[in-house]
C-alpha positions as semicolon CSV with decimal commas, in nm:
position;residue;x (nm);y (nm);z (nm)
1;M;1,749;-5,452;-7,528
2;T;2,109;-5,561;-7,574
3;I;2,322;-5,678;-7,283
4;P;2,686;-5,591;-7,350
5;P;2,931;-5,870;-7,299
6;F;3,115;-5,872;-6,964
7;A;3,479;-5,784;-6,981
8;A;3,685;-5,782;-6,662
9;G;3,924;-5,523;-6,800
10;N;3,644;-5,282;-6,871
11;Y;3,509;-5,315;-6,515
12;N;3,847;-5,249;-6,358
13;T;3,904;-4,947;-6,577
14;A;3,569;-4,794;-6,480
15;L;3,624;-4,863;-6,112
16;N;3,966;-4,701;-6,118
17;A;3,825;-4,394;-6,290
18;Q;3,553;-4,358;-6,025
19;R;3,808;-4,386;-5,749
20;L;4,028;-4,126;-5,912
21;L;3,735;-3,887;-5,952
22;A;3,627;-3,938;-5,589
23;S;3,977;-3,868;-5,464
24;K;4,001;-3,562;-5,688
25;S;3,665;-3,436;-5,554
26;S;3,781;-3,493;-5,198
27;L;4,102;-3,302;-5,269
28;D;3,908;-3,014;-5,423
29;A;3,680;-2,997;-5,116
30;L;3,974;-3,000;-4,877
31;T;4,151;-2,734;-5,083
32;T;3,838;-2,513;-5,069
33;Q;3,818;-2,561;-4,690
34;M;4,181;-2,465;-4,654
35;A;4,131;-2,151;-4,866
36;S;3,807;-2,035;-4,692
37;G;3,871;-2,161;-4,343
38;R;3,514;-2,295;-4,332
39;T;3,389;-2,648;-4,305
40;A;3,131;-2,595;-4,580
41;E;2,992;-2,319;-4,799
42;T;2,629;-2,403;-4,714
43;Y;2,451;-2,507;-4,396
44;G;2,355;-2,828;-4,575
45;G;2,723;-2,909;-4,600
46;L;2,752;-2,908;-4,220
47;G;2,551;-3,226;-4,196
48;S;2,405;-3,294;-3,850
49;S;2,574;-2,981;-3,707
50;R;2,368;-2,745;-3,919
51;T;2,083;-2,711;-3,662
52;L;2,326;-2,626;-3,383
53;S;2,500;-2,372;-3,605
54;L;2,177;-2,209;-3,719
55;N;2,051;-2,167;-3,360
56;A;2,383;-2,025;-3,244
57;N;2,396;-1,774;-3,531
58;A;2,038;-1,663;-3,462
59;Q;2,123;-1,597;-3,097
60;V;2,433;-1,402;-3,194
61;A;2,223;-1,186;-3,430
62;R;1,986;-1,110;-3,144
63;L;2,278;-1,022;-2,919
64;E;2,405;-0,781;-3,184
65;G;2,064;-0,610;-3,178
66;Y;2,079;-0,590;-2,798
67;G;2,429;-0,448;-2,831
68;A;2,303;-0,167;-3,054
69;N;2,026;-0,095;-2,802
70;I;2,279;-0,093;-2,520
71;T;2,501;0,155;-2,703
72;T;2,211;0,391;-2,772
73;A;2,067;0,359;-2,421
74;S;2,406;0,406;-2,255
75;N;2,481;0,719;-2,454
76;R;2,133;0,854;-2,387
77;I;2,160;0,791;-2,013
78;S;2,508;0,940;-2,003
79;L;2,389;1,259;-2,169
80;G;2,077;1,271;-1,952
81;S;2,277;1,221;-1,632
82;T;2,521;1,492;-1,735
83;S;2,228;1,726;-1,802
84;L;2,078;1,655;-1,460
85;Q;2,414;1,710;-1,295
86;T;2,429;2,046;-1,471
87;L;2,088;2,138;-1,329
88;A;2,185;2,024;-0,980
89;T;2,504;2,230;-0,997
90;T;2,308;2,528;-1,124
91;T;2,063;2,519;-0,834
92;S;2,352;2,478;-0,592
93;T;2,527;2,782;-0,741
94;L;2,205;2,982;-0,723
95;S;2,158;2,876;-0,361
96;T;2,503;3,018;-0,291
97;S;2,403;3,341;-0,462
98;I;2,090;3,353;-0,247
99;A;2,301;3,298;0,064
100;N;2,530;3,582;-0,037
101;G;2,226;3,801;-0,077
102;M;2,107;3,694;0,267
103;A;2,443;3,786;0,414
104;N;2,414;4,127;0,250
105;T;2,042;4,190;0,293
106;S;2,099;4,563;0,306
107;S;2,266;4,557;-0,036
108;P;2,034;4,610;-0,333
109;A;2,324;4,509;-0,558
110;A;2,340;4,161;-0,401
111;R;1,967;4,112;-0,455
112;N;1,991;4,226;-0,816
113;T;2,285;3,994;-0,876
114;T;2,073;3,702;-0,759
115;R;1,794;3,802;-0,999
116;L;2,031;3,832;-1,294
117;T;2,192;3,500;-1,207
118;A;1,850;3,337;-1,192
119;A;1,755;3,478;-1,532
120;S;2,072;3,333;-1,683
121;N;2,010;3,004;-1,507
122;L;1,657;2,985;-1,644
123;D;1,803;3,000;-1,995
124;L;2,041;2,722;-1,896
125;F;1,755;2,512;-1,758
126;V;1,558;2,545;-2,080
127;D;1,857;2,463;-2,300
128;T;1,950;2,164;-2,085
129;L;1,597;2,021;-2,073
130;N;1,577;2,058;-2,452
131;Q;1,889;1,843;-2,494
132;N;1,870;1,578;-2,766
133;Y;2,068;1,270;-2,866
134;N;2,072;1,197;-3,239
135;G;1,750;1,396;-3,280
136;T;1,577;1,229;-2,985
137;Y;1,482;1,480;-2,713
138;L;1,568;1,329;-2,377
139;F;1,324;1,502;-2,144
140;G;1,002;1,485;-2,344
141;G;0,888;1,138;-2,242
142;R;0,753;0,959;-2,547
143;A;0,732;1,286;-2,743
144;T;1,089;1,282;-2,871
145;D;1,059;1,471;-3,199
146;K;1,049;1,831;-3,071
147;P;1,182;2,038;-2,778
148;P;0,968;1,970;-2,469
149;V;1,020;2,304;-2,292
150;A;0,909;2,650;-2,403
151;S;1,163;2,931;-2,432
152;S;1,254;3,125;-2,120
153;D;1,107;3,440;-2,274
154;S;0,772;3,267;-2,333
155;I;0,779;3,127;-1,980
156;L;0,835;3,467;-1,821
157;N;0,657;3,705;-2,056
158;G;0,405;3,489;-2,241
159;D;0,345;3,456;-2,612
160;A;0,060;3,417;-2,858
161;T;-0,059;3,104;-2,675
162;G;-0,120;3,278;-2,343
163;A;0,010;3,475;-2,047
164;G;0,351;3,416;-1,893
165;L;0,462;3,368;-1,536
166;K;0,497;3,740;-1,462
167;T;0,129;3,798;-1,541
168;V;0,017;3,499;-1,336
169;I;0,219;3,621;-1,037
170;A;0,091;3,978;-1,070
171;E;-0,272;3,857;-1,074
172;R;-0,214;3,642;-0,770
173;K;-0,047;3,924;-0,577
174;T;-0,345;4,150;-0,641
175;A;-0,587;3,875;-0,539
176;D;-0,387;3,815;-0,221
177;G;-0,405;4,182;-0,132
178;V;-0,034;4,252;-0,167
179;T;-0,139;4,559;-0,357
180;K;-0,479;4,711;-0,415
181;A;-0,639;4,755;-0,755
182;D;-0,517;5,115;-0,765
183;G;-0,158;5,004;-0,703
184;T;-0,135;5,126;-0,344
185;A;-0,008;4,907;-0,060
186;G;-0,246;4,632;0,044
187;T;-0,318;4,466;0,376
188;G;-0,356;4,107;0,259
189;N;-0,733;4,154;0,221
190;L;-0,767;4,238;0,590
191;G;-0,986;4,528;0,693
192;I;-0,841;4,743;0,971
193;S;-1,095;4,997;1,082
194;A;-1,029;5,338;1,223
195;P;-1,102;5,354;1,596
196;T;-1,476;5,361;1,672
197;G;-1,691;5,418;1,977
198;T;-1,714;5,697;2,227
199;P;-1,438;5,761;2,294
200;A;-1,298;5,609;1,973
201;T;-1,087;5,330;2,119
202;K;-1,206;5,013;1,939
203;I;-1,014;4,883;1,634
204;T;-1,165;4,600;1,429
205;I;-0,961;4,357;1,218
206;S;-1,162;4,148;0,973
207;E;-1,110;3,916;0,678
208;A;-1,238;3,986;0,328
209;A;-1,612;3,997;0,276
210;S;-1,600;3,781;-0,039
211;A;-1,643;3,413;0,039
212;A;-1,448;3,312;-0,274
213;G;-1,169;3,549;-0,172
214;R;-1,157;3,419;0,185
215;A;-1,142;3,063;0,056
216;N;-0,838;3,125;-0,163
217;F;-0,649;3,449;-0,106
218;G;-0,495;3,684;0,144
219;F;-0,412;3,656;0,511
220;I;-0,605;3,422;0,739
221;L;-0,677;3,603;1,063
222;G;-0,549;3,411;1,363
223;A;-0,512;3,492;1,730
224;V;-0,485;3,855;1,846
225;T;-0,345;3,893;2,195
226;S;-0,223;4,164;2,432
227;S;0,050;4,141;2,693
228;N;-0,146;4,389;2,907
229;T;-0,513;4,299;2,881
230;T;-0,611;4,567;3,130
231;A;-0,484;4,845;2,905
232;I;-0,555;4,680;2,570
233;S;-0,804;4,396;2,543
234;S;-0,891;4,174;2,247
235;A;-1,214;3,998;2,163
236;V;-1,340;3,777;1,882
237;D;-1,634;3,963;1,736
238;T;-1,715;3,711;1,463
239;A;-1,590;3,355;1,441
240;A;-1,498;3,239;1,095
241;A;-1,766;3,022;0,938
242;A;-1,717;2,830;0,616
243;P;-1,967;2,912;0,340
244;T;-2,192;2,657;0,174
245;V;-2,027;2,555;-0,151
246;G;-2,231;2,455;-0,454
247;L;-2,106;2,267;-0,760
248;A;-2,272;2,264;-1,100
249;F;-2,201;2,136;-1,451
250;G;-2,291;2,326;-1,765
251;T;-2,353;1,998;-1,946
252;Q;-2,363;1,634;-1,847
253;P;-2,012;1,492;-1,792
254;K;-1,906;1,188;-1,992
255;D;-1,710;0,890;-1,873
256;G;-1,346;0,987;-1,816
257;D;-1,400;1,362;-1,772
258;V;-1,184;1,500;-1,492
259;V;-1,261;1,777;-1,244
260;R;-0,968;1,931;-1,056
261;V;-1,077;2,045;-0,710
262;S;-0,885;2,272;-0,471
263;V;-0,948;2,174;-0,110
264;N;-0,852;2,389;0,190
265;Q;-0,646;2,216;0,458
266;A;-0,641;2,282;0,831
267;D;-0,313;2,476;0,809
268;G;-0,449;2,713;0,544
269;S;-0,278;2,549;0,247
270;Q;-0,464;2,384;-0,039
271;A;-0,455;2,030;-0,172
272;I;-0,533;1,965;-0,539
273;V;-0,744;1,653;-0,599
274;D;-0,857;1,521;-0,938
275;Y;-1,197;1,345;-0,958
276;T;-1,292;1,132;-1,258
277;A;-1,647;1,089;-1,387
278;R;-1,755;0,726;-1,437
279;T;-2,065;0,571;-1,587
280;T;-2,044;0,301;-1,323
281;A;-1,828;0,289;-1,014
282;T;-1,497;0,105;-1,058
283;G;-1,389;0,116;-0,697
284;A;-1,096;0,342;-0,775
285;A;-1,015;0,640;-0,553
286;N;-1,140;0,989;-0,640
287;E;-1,420;0,909;-0,880
288;F;-1,787;1,003;-0,897
289;V;-2,073;0,833;-1,077
290;I;-2,245;1,023;-1,356
291;G;-2,606;1,088;-1,260
292;A;-2,926;1,109;-1,461
293;D;-2,849;1,470;-1,554
294;A;-2,592;1,742;-1,495
295;T;-2,748;1,837;-1,160
296;A;-2,736;1,480;-1,034
297;S;-2,376;1,444;-1,151
298;A;-2,274;1,760;-0,963
299;A;-2,445;1,622;-0,652
300;A;-2,251;1,297;-0,695
301;L;-1,925;1,491;-0,713
302;K;-2,018;1,686;-0,402
303;T;-2,094;1,358;-0,223
304;A;-1,760;1,212;-0,330
305;L;-1,583;1,515;-0,180
306;G;-1,750;1,452;0,155
307;S;-1,660;1,706;0,421
308;S;-1,374;1,856;0,220
309;K;-1,363;2,235;0,227
310;I;-1,394;2,318;-0,141
311;A;-1,211;2,635;-0,244
312;A;-1,221;2,609;-0,624
313;A;-1,278;2,367;-0,910
314;Q;-1,191;2,361;-1,278
315;S;-1,253;2,139;-1,577
316;Q;-1,259;2,155;-1,952
317;T;-1,576;2,272;-2,126
318;P;-1,784;2,064;-2,162
319;P;-1,876;1,965;-1,895
320;G;-1,789;2,311;-1,758
321;V;-1,785;2,286;-1,378
322;S;-1,868;2,595;-1,172
323;V;-1,846;2,678;-0,802
324;S;-2,073;2,901;-0,595
325;F;-2,045;3,023;-0,236
326;T;-2,334;3,121;-0,012
327;G;-2,344;3,215;0,354
328;G;-2,048;3,180;0,584
329;A;-1,888;3,450;0,792
330;A;-1,562;3,642;0,782
331;A;-1,349;3,625;1,096
332;G;-1,338;3,949;1,293
333;T;-1,142;4,045;1,604
334;S;-1,132;4,375;1,786
335;L;-0,873;4,553;1,998
336;T;-0,996;4,802;2,256
337;V;-0,770;5,050;2,431
338;N;-0,914;5,070;2,783
339;G;-0,632;5,275;2,934
340;L;-0,273;5,372;2,877
341;P;-0,034;5,079;2,826
342;N;0,309;5,065;2,979
343;D;0,625;5,125;2,781
344;G;0,717;4,790;2,623
345;D;0,368;4,639;2,630
346;T;0,291;4,444;2,315
347;V;0,005;4,342;2,091
348;T;0,057;4,026;1,888
349;V;-0,131;3,936;1,570
350;T;-0,093;3,593;1,411
351;L;-0,171;3,563;1,043
352;G;-0,189;3,251;0,830
353;L;-0,062;3,227;0,474
354;R;-0,198;3,014;0,191
355;D;0,112;2,795;0,183
356;G;0,039;2,663;0,531
357;T;0,288;2,884;0,716
358;K;0,218;3,157;0,970
359;T;0,364;3,496;1,041
360;T;0,346;3,681;1,371
361;L;0,331;4,060;1,397
362;T;0,429;4,224;1,724
363;L;0,337;4,586;1,798
364;T;0,520;4,754;2,082
365;A;0,404;5,050;2,292
366;R;0,664;5,321;2,345
367;T;0,661;5,658;2,510
368;T;0,844;5,804;2,210
369;S;0,937;5,694;1,857
370;D;1,155;5,830;1,579
371;G;0,924;5,675;1,320
372;S;1,186;5,433;1,182
373;D;1,008;5,123;1,314
374;P;0,651;5,089;1,182
375;S;0,563;4,832;1,448
376;V;0,603;5,088;1,730
377;F;0,300;5,286;1,848
378;V;0,333;5,584;2,075
379;I;0,149;5,592;2,404
380;G;-0,073;5,899;2,372
381;A;-0,216;6,138;2,621
382;D;-0,532;5,933;2,646
383;A;-0,685;5,605;2,529
384;A;-0,833;5,750;2,208
385;T;-0,500;5,897;2,096
386;T;-0,325;5,572;2,182
387;A;-0,587;5,379;1,981
388;T;-0,525;5,605;1,681
389;N;-0,152;5,542;1,708
390;L;-0,209;5,168;1,752
391;Q;-0,432;5,156;1,445
392;A;-0,171;5,335;1,234
393;A;0,107;5,102;1,353
394;L;-0,115;4,798;1,291
395;S;-0,198;4,913;0,938
396;N;0,165;4,988;0,858
397;T;0,286;4,658;0,999
398;V;0,023;4,453;0,817
399;Q;0,105;4,640;0,495
400;G;0,471;4,567;0,553
401;S;0,400;4,197;0,604
402;A;0,182;4,192;0,294
403;A;0,463;4,355;0,094
404;T;0,721;4,104;0,219
405;T;0,614;3,767;0,360
406;L;0,277;3,751;0,182
407;Q;0,422;3,876;-0,146
408;A;0,692;3,607;-0,142
409;S;0,438;3,337;-0,061
410;S;0,202;3,467;-0,328
411;A;0,471;3,463;-0,597
412;V;0,579;3,108;-0,517
413;L;0,221;2,977;-0,507
414;A;0,143;3,141;-0,840
415;A;0,460;2,992;-0,990
416;K;0,367;2,647;-0,860
417;D;0,028;2,679;-1,029
418;F;0,197;2,792;-1,351
419;F;0,442;2,503;-1,364
420;A;0,184;2,246;-1,250
421;G;-0,029;2,318;-1,557
422;T;-0,038;2,074;-1,848
423;K;-0,160;2,061;-2,208
424;S;-0,487;1,903;-2,095
425;D;-0,768;2,161;-2,071
426;A;-0,878;2,014;-1,738
427;F;-0,529;2,063;-1,594
428;A;-0,449;2,406;-1,734
429;P;-0,255;2,636;-1,498
430;R;-0,489;2,786;-1,238
431;R;-0,575;3,149;-1,303
432;V;-0,731;3,411;-1,081
433;D;-1,084;3,513;-1,174
434;T;-1,019;3,886;-1,174
435;V;-1,390;3,963;-1,224
436;N;-1,578;3,733;-0,987
437;G;-1,306;3,641;-0,739
438;G;-1,163;3,299;-0,667
439;F;-1,014;3,094;-0,948
440;L;-1,145;3,046;-1,301
441;S;-1,345;2,728;-1,352
442;N;-1,212;2,695;-1,707
443;A;-0,858;2,826;-1,742
444;A;-0,773;2,650;-2,069
445;G;-0,600;2,851;-2,341
446;K;-0,512;3,145;-2,117
447;T;-0,157;3,060;-2,011
448;V;0,167;2,946;-2,171
449;I;0,215;2,573;-2,128
450;W;0,581;2,549;-2,039
451;Y;0,610;2,169;-2,081
452;K;0,500;2,043;-2,421
453;G;0,623;1,685;-2,397
454;D;0,447;1,358;-2,324
455;E;0,250;1,322;-2,000
456;S;0,055;1,001;-2,064
457;L;0,230;0,782;-1,805
458;T;0,260;0,824;-1,430
459;D;0,613;0,681;-1,439
460;P;0,841;0,900;-1,654
461;R;1,104;0,627;-1,665
462;G;0,859;0,403;-1,850
463;T;0,827;0,645;-2,142
464;A;1,139;0,496;-2,306
465;T;1,248;0,134;-2,283
466;A;1,566;-0,036;-2,401
467;Q;1,556;-0,413;-2,463
468;V;1,906;-0,514;-2,355
469;S;1,866;-0,891;-2,332
470;S;1,604;-1,156;-2,397
471;G;1,467;-1,120;-2,045
472;L;1,544;-0,760;-1,953
473;A;1,398;-0,430;-2,073
474;V;1,534;-0,125;-1,889
475;D;1,327;0,192;-1,846
476;I;1,536;0,497;-1,940
477;G;1,276;0,771;-2,002
478;A;1,268;1,116;-1,841
479;Q;1,039;1,417;-1,843
480;A;1,114;1,782;-1,777
481;N;0,799;1,814;-1,565
482;E;0,902;1,556;-1,305
483;A;0,850;1,691;-0,954
484;G;1,218;1,738;-0,870
485;I;1,298;1,916;-1,194
486;R;0,973;2,115;-1,185
487;N;1,039;2,243;-0,832
488;A;1,386;2,357;-0,929
489;I;1,279;2,544;-1,243
490;T;0,991;2,696;-1,045
491;G;1,235;2,845;-0,795
492;V;1,468;2,970;-1,067
493;A;1,183;3,130;-1,261
494;V;1,039;3,306;-0,955
495;L;1,377;3,462;-0,875
496;A;1,418;3,563;-1,238
497;S;1,074;3,727;-1,248
498;E;1,096;3,931;-0,927
499;Q;1,202;4,294;-0,953
500;Y;1,304;4,493;-0,645
501;A;1,186;4,851;-0,653
502;S;1,432;5,000;-0,408
503;T;1,795;5,052;-0,504
504;K;1,868;5,231;-0,178
505;S;2,068;5,084;0,107
506;L;1,949;5,085;0,466
507;S;2,298;5,189;0,568
508;D;2,231;5,528;0,407
509;T;2,153;5,757;0,701
510;T;2,011;6,027;0,473
511;L;1,710;5,821;0,360
512;S;1,368;5,970;0,409
513;A;1,114;5,775;0,617
514;A;0,932;5,660;0,303
515;D;1,253;5,548;0,133
516;R;1,367;5,368;0,446
517;T;1,036;5,186;0,473
518;Q;1,055;5,077;0,110
519;A;1,417;4,965;0,143
520;L;1,329;4,773;0,460
521;N;1,033;4,603;0,291
522;E;1,242;4,506;-0,012
523;R;1,509;4,357;0,212
524;N;1,251;4,163;0,411
525;R;1,079;4,046;0,091
526;Y;1,409;3,913;-0,039
527;T;1,465;3,728;0,288
528;A;1,118;3,573;0,278
529;M;1,158;3,485;-0,089
530;A;1,498;3,327;-0,027
531;D;1,354;3,100;0,242
532;K;1,078;2,972;0,017
533;I;1,300;2,927;-0,289
534;T;1,561;2,740;-0,088
535;A;1,287;2,502;0,026
536;L;1,207;2,431;-0,340
537;F;1,573;2,359;-0,415
538;K;1,607;2,129;-0,115
539;P;1,303;1,899;-0,117
540;A;1,181;1,720;0,193
541;Q;1,299;1,366;0,256
542;D;1,002;1,200;0,087
543;D;0,990;1,443;-0,206
544;Q;1,165;1,390;-0,535
545;G;1,464;1,606;-0,620
546;I;1,689;1,634;-0,923
547;N;1,942;1,403;-0,762
548;Q;1,679;1,132;-0,722
549;V;1,599;1,147;-1,094
550;A;1,972;1,117;-1,164
551;A;1,999;0,825;-0,922
552;E;1,720;0,637;-1,100
553;L;1,896;0,685;-1,433
554;S;2,222;0,567;-1,276
555;L;2,047;0,253;-1,158
556;A;1,923;0,194;-1,512
557;S;2,279;0,246;-1,638
558;A;2,405;-0,018;-1,394
559;Q;2,143;-0,265;-1,515
560;I;2,248;-0,202;-1,873
561;G;2,613;-0,249;-1,782
562;N;2,538;-0,584;-1,617
563;A;2,337;-0,693;-1,921
564;K;2,627;-0,596;-2,149
565;T;2,865;-0,811;-1,947
566;Q;2,629;-1,109;-1,948
567;N;2,563;-1,071;-2,320
568;G;2,936;-1,065;-2,386
569;A;2,991;-1,388;-2,196
570;L;2,700;-1,557;-2,376
571;R;2,824;-1,438;-2,713
572;A;3,168;-1,585;-2,646
573;Q;3,009;-1,924;-2,573
574;L;2,797;-1,907;-2,886
575;Q;3,092;-1,803;-3,095
576;N;3,283;-2,106;-2,973
577;T;2,992;-2,324;-3,081
578;I;2,981;-2,158;-3,423
579;D;3,355;-2,188;-3,467
580;G;3,340;-2,555;-3,372
581;T;3,077;-2,633;-3,633
582;Q;3,167;-2,395;-3,915
583;L;3,543;-2,350;-3,901
584;I;3,816;-2,602;-3,984
585;S;4,135;-2,709;-3,813
586;T;4,404;-2,610;-4,064
587;E;4,640;-2,876;-3,930
588;E;4,383;-3,150;-3,970
589;V;4,281;-3,040;-4,322
590;A;4,647;-3,004;-4,429
591;T;4,712;-3,360;-4,315
592;K;4,411;-3,484;-4,507
593;I;4,522;-3,296;-4,820
594;L;4,867;-3,457;-4,806
595;S;4,709;-3,798;-4,760
596;V;4,470;-3,756;-5,055
597;Q;4,749;-3,613;-5,271
598;S;4,965;-3,919;-5,195
599;Q;4,677;-4,151;-5,278
600;L;4,608;-3,970;-5,605
601;Q;4,974;-3,976;-5,702
602;A;4,997;-4,350;-5,639
603;S;4,672;-4,412;-5,827
604;Y;4,791;-4,210;-6,124
605;Q;5,118;-4,402;-6,135
606;V;4,946;-4,743;-6,120
607;T;4,694;-4,639;-6,382
608;S;4,972;-4,516;-6,606
609;M;5,161;-4,840;-6,568
610;L;4,852;-5,050;-6,638
611;S;4,770;-4,844;-6,946
612;K;5,108;-4,939;-7,099
613;L;5,068;-5,313;-7,029
614;S;5,031;-5,541;-7,347
615;L;5,070;-5,914;-7,431
616;V;5,413;-5,850;-7,579
617;N;5,526;-5,660;-7,268
618;Y;5,364;-5,920;-7,045
619;L;5,551;-6,210;-7,229
């Protein structure tokens, strides 16, 4: 190894060259900063600030993702809210049309206008509920890839998948005794006998003989009273007695199977309760423990129902639930004409409907009648003749009530069953058992399912969630089968499905008695229908309406708006941090460039001067 000799001149030359190169490198770096506006081209070049910069950039990236979610969610909510406002306006407009029809109850044209308006509005409902945003259907819950609502034609008339609403309503009307099987006027399943006895002065009113029919359909016979009990007396011949109800399973239920049970309430309406089969009790409400066999399981379900008055039950097959009725008694009340009533004496009959309401029929005794009022009975020459007239007036009045009040109630109840049905076999729309009476125990696959969207969650809002900040996820989902929306479309569909036979006006004085009766019944049916539909459009205080759904979406929109504001403020702070670590001050860098350039220029001049120095020049 050779050690070169030390020469002071060589050392100085090398040192000067290093200094020049360092200054040149510093100038190049400053020039690059000035051109790019950045402190460094890599995070490593930021030195100790790189960690702060990396964290700030990561948070900004997340905020950009939240911003995209906010934009999508805001647009989706805006479109959904607009759609709901359209539905609310539609029902309001239809309510006005109903009111106009009520104000012109004698006008068949007004009633027909309401029906045509409802049919058009049903199309609008379907189109609105099938609204989509960028291919995402808004009212299908988590099923966003296809329209959630069937076409209005399928809803009303049915399709290859099953019967439509019109068929369901027609079956229910027949079961309720609005019309008889032969198409003639019905009496709501009440039997009204011709006068019996000697003389024939006793008229008997009785409920249907079928226990399944009494449990589900037709009028419920209430009090029968007379304003003149001396002339016309009433007596309860047979008190109503509930039958013994048996439940059975075709096969053993498995854990999670559901049985939907219809339970009669004190007011005559029905409550629908779903019971779930469990291998072991969980303590949850409405469950029954699976027994050793199908018989034991059915007994467990019956025990879980307690004293509930079972009217019907349905499930998927298997397990195939079935209901049987034994014993019981149909209510029966008699009216006996003991003497001649006075002009103006009345007989009052109270009848219950299956929606929990009541209707009262009042028959009035008159010395003469022109036959225009079916509730008037003429006082005859004797008690037997008066009884015959009373029986005819009672039959006509009950038929009239069946054709009006009962028919309206029947149509609405059938429509509620139709729109309450789901894709699950256990929860298929209830259907009348036209062979055995009552309701079918397995109604799956027989009816159009109007709502085809998601139904897996109890909270529709939770079917779609937008993450709008690190600590906030906003629920923005909606379903077309929510109670408020479902009630509204139910009312619209009923109005659209109902035809009115009479086109004659009661103001026409040339009408025959039969035509006048039909025109009167159609007017009264429209009035009864209007009352029930209006109730669907205007839910009770504790019930959900369309406006409540819209209000919940508006609340979600407000939350998203607040998150957007907070995200914006946070992003501004982070951007300041990023700018402070990654961006330069042009003034400061320009000053540094001038300083380095001056140093380089001086160094070059000194180096140049030293390079020309020699002994001759020095001497």
